[in-house]
N, C-alpha and C positions, 0 to 999 in steps of 0.2 A: 527421429526420437533423441529426446531430451537428457541434459547430460546425467540426471538423478539417475533415469531409465538404465542407462549404459554402467554406469556402480552395481546398480540392483544387479541387473542381469551376469554382468563380471563376477559380484560375490558370490551368487548364487552358484554360476559355473565354478568357480574356484571350490565351492564347499562339496561342490557334485563329486569332482575330482578327488580332494584329498579324501574324501570318503571311500572311494573307490580303490585307493590307493591303499585306504587302513584295513579294508577290507581283502583285497586281495592277500593282505601280508598274514593279515590275523585268520581267514577260512582256510586256508591249508592246514593250520595246528590243531584249527578244532575241528576239519574232517578227518584226520588223520585218529584223532582221538574216538570219533563217533562211529571210522569205518575199520583200518588196519589193527589200530590198539586192541579191539574186540577180540580181535583173531587170537591175539597172544596173550589175553588174558590168566588163561588159567595152568600160561608155562610162565609167568610172571616169578621172581624169585620170590621168597617171603620176607627174606632181610630189608629192613628198613632201614635208613641213614640217619644219622643221629646231626641233630643242630648243626655241629661246628663243622659233618662232614660233609651237608648241604653246601653252608657256605665255602667250606677250601673247592668244593667242585665247580661252583660256580661263578668263583672267582677264579678258575685256573686258565691257563692258555692252550686251549686244545687243538689249537697247532703242533705241540706236541705229543707227540705218544704216549711217554711216560706219564704223563699228566690224567690219560682217559682212565687207569685204576691205579691212584697211587698210594695202596697199600698192597699192591702186587710185588713181591720179592722178584727180582730177573733172576732168571737161571741161565746163563752161558752155555748148558751142560749141550742143547743142539744146534750151536753155533757154531760149531767144526766143518766151514766150509768155503773156498775160493770164491766161491759167486757170492758178488754182494746186490745183484739185484734179478730178477729175473720178470717176465709177464704175465697179465690175467688178462682172462676176455670175459666179456658177459653177453650174449648174445641178446638178450631180452631186452638189454641193457641200454645196447649201441654201447657198451663197451669195449676197445679193439685195442688189444695190448701195449694195457697200462700197466707203467713200470710199478714194480713193487720194491720197496728198498729192504735189504734184510738187515732187522735190526736197527733199522733208522730212527728220525726224532721228526723230521720235519713234513709235519702233513700238507701243507700248500705247496710242496715240489713232487709228493708222489704218496705212491702208497705206503704202507708199514709195514713190515710181520716184525711181530711183537717178540723181543729177543726171548731166548729160552725154550720158544715152540720150535716143532718138530721140521725141518724142510719137505717140499714140494716134494710125494712120493715116495717116502720114508714112512713107516709106522710112527703112528704119531698124531698130532694136531698142529698145523700150520695158524696161527691167530694173525689176519689180515686186517688192520684198521682203514678207514676212511673220511673223509668230511662228506658232511650233506648240508644242503641250505633249503632255502623254498625252490619246493619241485619246479614253481615259474623257471627258474633259473639255473634248473638242471644242467648238466654241458660232462657231457662224458669226456671231453678233453683237459675238464677243470678241476684239478683234483680240491679246491675248497666244496665243489661242490657234487664231484663224479658219486658220491653213493648216496643221493638225493631218492632217488627212485628207487632202492633197497628192496623196501616194504614190499612192493611191488612181485617178488618175487614167490613163486610157489614150488609146493615138493614136487619133486622131478625135471626143475628147469637145469639147464646144463651152465657149466661153467669152465672153463678152460685156464689151465696152467701149464707156460712155456719155463721149462729150468734147466739150466745149462742143457742147450738143445734137445733135451727130451721134453716131450707132448704128453699132459695127463688132461682126462677127463671127468669131471667130477659133477656129482650130482646132488640137488639142493636136496635135504630127507626133512628138517624140518626150520622153523624161526618163533624167536621166543624175544621176549624182554628181560631186563635184568637191571640192577641197578652196578654203580661204581664201585661198591662196596664186595659183590658180589664174584671172586675172582674166581672160580670153577671151573667159568669157561677156558681159563688157560691151563688147565689141568691135560696133562698128557695122556690119551687110550694108545695103547703101540697094539690094542690086536688086529688094526687096519690106517687107512691113511686118509686122514681127516682132514678139512680146511673147515675154519671158522670166517665170517666174513663179520665185520664191526663197525656200527656209524652209532653217531648219535641221535634219537627221537623224542620229540617227533620234531622230524627234517623243517629248520629255519628257525626254531624255537631257540631263543638267546640264551634262556634255561635250562635246553640240554640234561634235562632229567634223570633218561634213560638210555640206556644204549640196547639198540636191535641188536641181533644175532642171528646169523643165517649161517646153518652147519651142512655141510654137503660130504657126500663120501667119495673115493677114487672108483671107477669104474672100471676105465680102462689106463 
């Protein structure tokens, strides 16, 4: 094989490899919009983002929990706890004893319970934030990708919390999408003990234009 043919072959191989890498990055985002996102459309918040809010959200450092819902006032009412950390397990996602920091900020080191939301087991709504990445990079031990497969949860799936040596079991009740300006999911409902998991969607989309909400209720 002469030199020209070798160069041509290498160019073809390089082109195919580049296309494959690009497709593996873009396709999961497209697939999410065609499949999972359709299931949540009816529950999508009607609140639209203003142009300046869209720009602010796109440029925000989403490793900081306070940037996820920047318009929300942080209520300290429910944060009267001597416990700083607890754990969460989600068997379907292979998440086992992941650390949740109460009122934490750095989502690259742990999951974070949003300040001012109820403590697990108490009446109210405990809201937990976690990062997502492209599903192919999913790693239940890596907090930068731990919630990548959160959209695969279904009604009835189990979530377990171990808070202050007490175990609680929650069942998923619903999944829906919202915009970062819709802070209603942070509201407290004192009729029961609720758990809300939050991540950016579509997983792997650098714009992260929406938030996926997984709402669960305590059963034991």
